[in-house]
C-alpha positions, -999 to 999 in steps of 0.1 A, spaced: 533 -803 34 560 -788 56 590 -789 36 578 -775 4 579 -737 1 549 -718 -14 571 -705 -41 582 -740 -50 545 -752 -51 536 -722 -74 567 -731 -98 556 -768 -99 519 -756 -108 533 -734 -136 554 -763 -150 521 -782 -152 502 -754 -166 528 -750 -195 524 -789 -203 485 -786 -199 485 -809 -172 462 -805 -142 475 -802 -108 447 -826 -94 464 -855 -115 492 -855 -90 495 -867 -54 526 -861 -30 538 -880 -1 564 -864 19 590 -879 43 606 -855 67 642 -868 75 655 -836 94 673 -846 126 658 -826 154 684 -839 179 711 -816 165 723 -786 189 729 -767 156 702 -748 136 692 -776 114 684 -777 76 650 -792 69 655 -821 46 633 -852 34 618 -867 4 589 -861 -18 571 -887 -39 553 -873 -67 527 -896 -84 507 -890 -115 475 -904 -105 462 -910 -142 489 -935 -150 505 -944 -116 541 -932 -126 560 -917 -99 596 -902 -89 613 -894 -56 628 -860 -49 652 -847 -23 634 -819 -7 644 -792 19 667 -764 22 691 -759 -6 674 -786 -31 660 -781 -65 634 -807 -67 612 -783 -89 638 -782 -115 644 -818 -115 607 -826 -117 606 -801 -148 634 -821 -165 619 -854 -157 585 -841 -170 604 -827 -202 620 -862 -207 588 -882 -206 592 -896 -169 553 -891 -162 539 -899 -194 
């Protein structure tokens, strides 16, 4: 995964631990939509599909510079989106 920062993944894993869910129960599919043709220094951006393997439930998040996908994942998890 290229767009996900290591600190974001640590926060994601901490959220799972707090909910007593194993990290290995999730799979990730990342799509990089960054435009490499721009002359300016471009912001990395894309989409991340997070799927819980045990029940097949998934959500898609905007990822990259300036996004808050981890917070949105936690909100979704708290609201039962993966159960």
